[in-house]
Z-matrix of the N, CA and C atoms (Angstrom, degrees):
N
C 1 1.498
C 2 1.555 1 108.33
N 3 1.295 2 116.46 1 129.57
C 4 1.555 3 116.59 2 -177.87
C 5 1.493 4 111.45 3 -75.73
N 6 1.331 5 112.19 4 150.71
C 7 1.416 6 120.68 5 176.35
C 8 1.461 7 110.43 6 -95.44
N 9 1.349 8 119.70 7 141.28
C 10 1.431 9 128.02 8 173.66
C 11 1.528 10 109.41 9 -112.05
N 12 1.344 11 115.09 10 126.15
C 13 1.490 12 118.52 11 -178.31
C 14 1.548 13 103.98 12 -89.62
N 15 1.327 14 114.47 13 128.59
C 16 1.445 15 126.40 14 176.39
C 17 1.547 16 110.92 15 -97.71
N 18 1.315 17 117.53 16 126.50
C 19 1.484 18 121.88 17 -177.31
C 20 1.554 19 108.51 18 -145.85
N 21 1.303 20 114.41 19 140.31
C 22 1.446 21 121.39 20 174.61
C 23 1.479 22 113.07 21 -145.58
N 24 1.373 23 119.03 22 142.28
C 25 1.411 24 120.43 23 173.25
C 26 1.586 25 114.89 24 -73.99
N 27 1.394 26 111.69 25 -5.78
C 28 1.460 27 116.71 26 -178.28
C 29 1.556 28 110.96 27 -86.40
N 30 1.279 29 115.96 28 4.98
C 31 1.451 30 121.51 29 171.84
C 32 1.505 31 109.94 30 -134.80
N 33 1.304 32 120.49 31 156.71
C 34 1.458 33 118.88 32 -173.47
C 35 1.555 34 110.07 33 -61.91
N 36 1.375 35 110.91 34 145.10
C 37 1.455 36 118.58 35 177.26
C 38 1.560 37 107.16 36 -63.80
N 39 1.278 38 115.61 37 151.09
C 40 1.478 39 118.50 38 173.98
C 41 1.512 40 112.11 39 -54.97
N 42 1.330 41 117.20 40 139.20
C 43 1.472 42 120.92 41 177.43
C 44 1.452 43 113.83 42 -104.03
N 45 1.356 44 113.61 43 22.94
C 46 1.504 45 121.76 44 -178.97
C 47 1.513 46 107.71 45 -169.59
N 48 1.306 47 112.83 46 -171.62
C 49 1.500 48 117.47 47 -173.90
C 50 1.524 49 111.71 48 -84.05
N 51 1.295 50 116.78 49 70.63
C 52 1.459 51 126.79 50 178.69
C 53 1.541 52 111.52 51 -150.29
N 54 1.297 53 114.62 52 166.19
C 55 1.474 54 122.31 53 176.22
C 56 1.542 55 108.61 54 -102.10
N 57 1.358 56 114.65 55 157.68
C 58 1.458 57 120.54 56 173.26
C 59 1.547 58 110.96 57 -58.47
N 60 1.314 59 112.86 58 -42.55
C 61 1.463 60 119.48 59 178.86
C 62 1.512 61 109.13 60 -163.81
N 63 1.329 62 115.47 61 158.80
C 64 1.417 63 126.72 62 179.61
C 65 1.465 64 107.76 63 -129.86
N 66 1.370 65 117.69 64 128.76
C 67 1.393 66 118.92 65 176.89
C 68 1.517 67 107.33 66 -106.46
N 69 1.371 68 120.81 67 135.45
C 70 1.437 69 125.85 68 177.17
C 71 1.517 70 102.64 69 -130.45
N 72 1.295 71 119.37 70 112.13
C 73 1.455 72 119.09 71 -177.73
C 74 1.483 73 110.47 72 62.68
N 75 1.358 74 114.28 73 -128.24
C 76 1.522 75 121.16 74 179.80
C 77 1.500 76 112.12 75 -93.01
N 78 1.322 77 116.74 76 9.34
C 79 1.428 78 117.70 77 -175.14
C 80 1.547 79 113.92 78 -116.75
N 81 1.282 80 116.05 79 130.92
C 82 1.421 81 121.71 80 -177.07
C 83 1.542 82 109.31 81 -112.03
N 84 1.326 83 117.31 82 120.94
C 85 1.461 84 120.75 83 177.86
C 86 1.508 85 107.22 84 -101.51
N 87 1.310 86 116.08 85 117.88
C 88 1.467 87 122.35 86 -177.75
C 89 1.491 88 111.17 87 -99.58
N 90 1.346 89 115.96 88 131.64
C 91 1.430 90 117.86 89 177.28
C 92 1.506 91 110.68 90 -73.82
N 93 1.268 92 116.26 91 162.30
C 94 1.539 93 123.42 92 178.57
C 95 1.431 94 109.23 93 -57.06
N 96 1.401 95 114.31 94 136.22
C 97 1.427 96 121.62 95 172.44
C 98 1.544 97 107.22 96 -114.90
N 99 1.309 98 116.07 97 139.37
C 100 1.441 99 125.44 98 173.14
C 101 1.536 100 108.49 99 -115.13
N 102 1.333 101 115.34 100 -177.95
C 103 1.418 102 115.31 101 -167.58
C 104 1.586 103 111.96 102 -90.23
N 105 1.339 104 113.56 103 50.05
C 106 1.483 105 118.02 104 173.42
C 107 1.471 106 109.33 105 -86.66
N 108 1.364 107 113.81 106 137.77
C 109 1.482 108 121.85 107 172.32
C 110 1.540 109 105.21 108 -71.42
N 111 1.321 110 119.72 109 132.82
C 112 1.498 111 117.09 110 -176.52
C 113 1.566 112 111.48 111 -75.23
N 114 1.308 113 118.20 112 -18.45
C 115 1.506 114 116.42 113 179.02
C 116 1.561 115 111.03 114 -81.40
N 117 1.356 116 112.48 115 -50.55
C 118 1.519 117 118.16 116 -174.51
C 119 1.521 118 113.33 117 -89.91
N 120 1.358 119 114.95 118 -13.27
C 121 1.461 120 119.83 119 -174.07
C 122 1.526 121 114.53 120 52.55
N 123 1.366 122 112.28 121 28.02
C 124 1.506 123 121.90 122 175.22
C 125 1.504 124 107.52 123 -102.24
N 126 1.312 125 117.83 124 152.79
C 127 1.399 126 122.68 125 175.93
C 128 1.549 127 110.02 126 -77.74
N 129 1.325 128 118.19 127 131.97
C 130 1.398 129 120.69 128 176.82
C 131 1.536 130 110.12 129 -73.01
N 132 1.332 131 116.41 130 153.54
C 133 1.512 132 120.42 131 -169.51
C 134 1.512 133 112.75 132 -83.73
N 135 1.223 134 120.29 133 132.57
C 136 1.485 135 127.11 134 171.58
C 137 1.508 136 114.29 135 83.37
N 138 1.331 137 115.95 136 156.78
C 139 1.397 138 123.00 137 -178.13
C 140 1.486 139 115.02 138 -59.91
N 141 1.374 140 120.69 139 -46.64
C 142 1.394 141 124.19 140 177.15
C 143 1.485 142 116.88 141 -54.79
N 144 1.336 143 114.79 142 -47.92
C 145 1.506 144 121.21 143 176.66
C 146 1.537 145 110.55 144 -63.40
N 147 1.365 146 115.99 145 -42.22
C 148 1.442 147 120.01 146 -177.80
C 149 1.465 148 110.34 147 -67.75
N 150 1.287 149 123.32 148 -34.73
C 151 1.473 150 122.63 149 176.15
C 152 1.545 151 111.23 150 -63.77
N 153 1.370 152 115.81 151 -46.55
C 154 1.433 153 119.85 152 178.71
C 155 1.539 154 109.19 153 -61.25
N 156 1.309 155 117.28 154 -45.48
C 157 1.468 156 120.51 155 -172.77
C 158 1.593 157 106.10 156 -67.44
N 159 1.292 158 122.12 157 -36.58
C 160 1.427 159 125.48 158 177.30
C 161 1.588 160 108.18 159 -57.92
N 162 1.317 161 115.52 160 -50.30
C 163 1.513 162 114.86 161 -176.74
C 164 1.528 163 111.85 162 -76.22
N 165 1.302 164 119.58 163 -25.63
C 166 1.490 165 123.33 164 168.75
C 167 1.474 166 110.38 165 -60.37
N 168 1.374 167 117.65 166 -46.44
C 169 1.416 168 121.69 167 -178.31
C 170 1.473 169 112.93 168 -65.98
N 171 1.360 170 118.09 169 -42.15
C 172 1.465 171 122.12 170 173.06
C 173 1.449 172 112.33 171 -57.60
N 174 1.356 173 115.79 172 -42.19
C 175 1.491 174 121.65 173 -175.82
C 176 1.478 175 110.45 174 -66.41
N 177 1.349 176 118.21 175 -34.99
C 178 1.442 177 125.73 176 176.66
C 179 1.557 178 111.83 177 -66.53
N 180 1.311 179 116.50 178 -40.99
C 181 1.409 180 119.27 179 -179.62
C 182 1.545 181 109.21 180 -72.63
N 183 1.315 182 118.76 181 -38.49
C 184 1.490 183 121.90 182 176.37
C 185 1.554 184 108.83 183 -59.24
N 186 1.353 185 117.67 184 -43.62
C 187 1.469 186 123.41 185 177.05
C 188 1.452 187 109.94 186 -57.78
N 189 1.352 188 117.01 187 -42.26
C 190 1.518 189 118.93 188 -178.66
C 191 1.485 190 111.15 189 -65.99
N 192 1.395 191 115.82 190 -25.89
C 193 1.447 192 120.36 191 -178.78
C 194 1.578 193 110.61 192 -86.45
N 195 1.356 194 114.99 193 0.46
C 196 1.401 195 121.98 194 178.91
C 197 1.447 196 115.37 195 83.77
N 198 1.325 197 120.15 196 28.20
C 199 1.486 198 123.25 197 -177.47
C 200 1.502 199 107.59 198 -149.25
N 201 1.337 200 116.20 199 -166.15
C 202 1.489 201 124.13 200 -178.94
C 203 1.491 202 107.74 201 -127.55
N 204 1.328 203 115.17 202 176.26
C 205 1.441 204 120.36 203 174.76
C 206 1.622 205 110.36 204 -67.25
N 207 1.310 206 117.75 205 -16.71
C 208 1.470 207 116.94 206 172.77
C 209 1.561 208 114.07 207 -59.25
N 210 1.189 209 117.58 208 -18.70
C 211 1.500 210 122.21 209 179.54
C 212 1.552 211 111.47 210 -82.38
N 213 1.299 212 118.47 211 -1.62
C 214 1.492 213 120.43 212 -175.86
C 215 1.474 214 109.88 213 -72.32
N 216 1.368 215 112.67 214 120.45
C 217 1.432 216 120.01 215 169.85
C 218 1.537 217 115.73 216 -87.59
N 219 1.308 218 114.53 217 -32.02
C 220 1.514 219 119.56 218 -176.12
C 221 1.523 220 108.89 219 -146.00
N 222 1.255 221 114.55 220 132.85
C 223 1.437 222 122.89 221 179.15
C 224 1.471 223 109.77 222 -125.55
N 225 1.319 224 119.56 223 133.89
C 226 1.502 225 123.76 224 171.32
C 227 1.459 226 110.08 225 -117.33
N 228 1.317 227 115.78 226 130.86
C 229 1.454 228 122.88 227 179.65
C 230 1.518 229 108.56 228 -119.53
N 231 1.357 230 117.26 229 130.84
C 232 1.436 231 125.19 230 -178.21
C 233 1.470 232 106.90 231 -116.19
N 234 1.350 233 117.75 232 125.04
C 235 1.454 234 125.67 233 -178.88
C 236 1.551 235 112.49 234 -121.77
N 237 1.301 236 115.45 235 136.86
C 238 1.455 237 120.30 236 175.46
C 239 1.571 238 107.33 237 -72.98
N 240 1.395 239 111.49 238 -36.96
C 241 1.530 240 118.55 239 -178.11
C 242 1.517 241 107.72 240 -123.62
N 243 1.331 242 122.63 241 107.14
C 244 1.430 243 123.50 242 177.52
C 245 1.480 244 115.15 243 -60.76
N 246 1.340 245 114.12 244 -12.95
C 247 1.501 246 120.53 245 175.92
C 248 1.521 247 110.31 246 -66.15
N 249 1.310 248 118.33 247 -12.12
C 250 1.498 249 123.03 248 175.01
C 251 1.534 250 113.44 249 -92.82
N 252 1.293 251 115.74 250 8.26
C 253 1.509 252 122.10 251 -177.85
C 254 1.549 253 109.81 252 -57.99
N 255 1.355 254 119.54 253 -43.11
C 256 1.463 255 121.03 254 -177.23
C 257 1.424 256 109.21 255 -66.60
N 258 1.360 257 118.44 256 -37.23
C 259 1.506 258 121.94 257 178.00
C 260 1.479 259 112.34 258 -60.12
N 261 1.344 260 116.28 259 -41.27
C 262 1.413 261 120.59 260 -179.93
C 263 1.574 262 109.47 261 -65.18
N 264 1.346 263 115.81 262 -41.24
C 265 1.452 264 116.72 263 178.69
C 266 1.479 265 112.30 264 -60.97
N 267 1.308 266 118.17 265 -42.85
C 268 1.407 267 125.02 266 179.28
C 269 1.493 268 113.88 267 -60.08
N 270 1.278 269 116.89 268 -44.83
C 271 1.516 270 121.19 269 175.55
C 272 1.480 271 111.64 270 -71.68
N 273 1.330 272 117.66 271 -40.17
C 274 1.436 273 119.00 272 -178.14
C 275 1.479 274 113.82 273 -64.05
N 276 1.294 275 119.78 274 -29.69
C 277 1.407 276 128.63 275 175.74
C 278 1.638 277 111.14 276 -59.56
N 279 1.367 278 115.20 277 -27.60
C 280 1.426 279 121.03 278 177.22
C 281 1.484 280 113.48 279 -75.89
N 282 1.365 281 118.55 280 -24.56
C 283 1.415 282 125.15 281 -174.87
C 284 1.491 283 116.21 282 -102.48
N 285 1.369 284 117.51 283 -20.84
C 286 1.486 285 119.93 284 -175.39
C 287 1.517 286 107.03 285 -127.12
N 288 1.294 287 115.09 286 150.18
C 289 1.422 288 121.93 287 174.85
C 290 1.548 289 110.48 288 -123.22
N 291 1.291 290 119.78 289 160.55
C 292 1.422 291 122.55 290 179.96
C 293 1.559 292 110.04 291 -63.55
N 294 1.279 293 119.49 292 147.74
C 295 1.455 294 125.61 293 -7.33
C 296 1.572 295 112.32 294 -73.66
N 297 1.326 296 111.22 295 130.25
C 298 1.522 297 118.37 296 -178.39
C 299 1.478 298 112.26 297 -69.56
N 300 1.369 299 115.66 298 154.61
C 301 1.477 300 120.21 299 -177.66
C 302 1.586 301 106.46 300 -74.37
N 303 1.335 302 115.33 301 164.89
C 304 1.438 303 118.89 302 169.70
C 305 1.524 304 104.24 303 -68.17
N 306 1.350 305 114.93 304 151.52
C 307 1.394 306 119.66 305 -179.33
C 308 1.507 307 117.40 306 -149.51
N 309 1.279 308 120.35 307 149.73
C 310 1.420 309 123.60 308 170.74
C 311 1.554 310 106.63 309 -126.54
N 312 1.319 311 114.20 310 141.15
C 313 1.517 312 122.12 311 172.03
C 314 1.498 313 107.83 312 -118.33
N 315 1.301 314 115.34 313 120.93
C 316 1.393 315 120.14 314 -172.22
C 317 1.576 316 113.64 315 -122.88
N 318 1.255 317 120.41 316 130.33
C 319 1.498 318 124.41 317 178.25
C 320 1.524 319 107.08 318 -80.69
N 321 1.308 320 115.54 319 131.97
C 322 1.434 321 118.68 320 177.82
C 323 1.628 322 109.52 321 -129.84
N 324 1.261 323 115.58 322 163.94
C 325 1.440 324 120.51 323 178.83
C 326 1.474 325 112.48 324 -72.61
N 327 1.373 326 116.80 325 -46.82
C 328 1.464 327 119.14 326 179.71
C 329 1.543 328 106.21 327 -157.72
N 330 1.338 329 112.77 328 165.83
C 331 1.517 330 122.82 329 178.51
C 332 1.493 331 109.57 330 -131.11
N 333 1.342 332 116.43 331 162.98
C 334 1.483 333 121.32 332 -179.32
C 335 1.576 334 110.93 333 -55.66
N 336 1.280 335 113.91 334 144.09
C 337 1.546 336 120.98 335 174.39
C 338 1.529 337 109.82 336 64.17
N 339 1.277 338 119.37 337 16.96
C 340 1.527 339 115.97 338 -178.54
C 341 1.550 340 113.23 339 76.50
N 342 1.286 341 119.15 340 14.16
C 343 1.461 342 123.21 341 -178.90
C 344 1.490 343 109.26 342 -60.07
N 345 1.350 344 116.93 343 150.00
C 346 1.482 345 122.50 344 176.44
C 347 1.486 346 111.73 345 -95.06
N 348 1.370 347 118.04 346 -20.39
C 349 1.462 348 123.72 347 -175.91
C 350 1.546 349 108.46 348 -148.00
N 351 1.340 350 114.76 349 145.07
C 352 1.450 351 120.85 350 172.58
C 353 1.521 352 108.20 351 -142.50
N 354 1.291 353 118.38 352 149.73
C 355 1.444 354 122.56 353 178.22
C 356 1.536 355 109.70 354 -143.65
N 357 1.337 356 115.40 355 143.27
C 358 1.422 357 123.65 356 170.18
C 359 1.532 358 109.02 357 -129.29
N 360 1.350 359 113.45 358 168.15
C 361 1.487 360 115.61 359 -174.00
C 362 1.519 361 108.50 360 -153.11
N 363 1.348 362 111.32 361 157.69
C 364 1.457 363 121.60 362 171.89
C 365 1.534 364 105.62 363 -120.80
N 366 1.337 365 117.63 364 123.46
C 367 1.476 366 123.99 365 179.77
C 368 1.464 367 110.15 366 -109.37
N 369 1.310 368 117.97 367 141.73
C 370 1.479 369 122.81 368 172.77
C 371 1.528 370 105.68 369 -117.92
N 372 1.341 371 112.09 370 123.11
C 373 1.445 372 118.71 371 -178.52
C 374 1.492 373 110.13 372 -106.14
N 375 1.351 374 114.72 373 139.82
C 376 1.407 375 116.32 374 174.85
C 377 1.535 376 116.20 375 109.06
């Protein structure tokens, strides 16, 4: 089955040797998004702004794949401080509606570019 590379200027350009997302059949595998502004490629300030930016970036990549975040089957969230778990839940509720995707929230030591939060997703279209 051929792979289709998904790319949009509405989300940050890849900062390494990877694609923003890859579609294989009806499945879209989205790379991790951090709180980078897609225009300036600078990290937004603070955990609240970073969480919103992460979900905005994921939303933009989903749109480039021809779908929405409603197609998310699995979401992984990585946090430098698990004390921000409730903030992620609060913001996530603005981007997803029931039935919610499966999800993991993982505490990590550090993230690229000093990010406080990162998320990736798997979407199923159709």
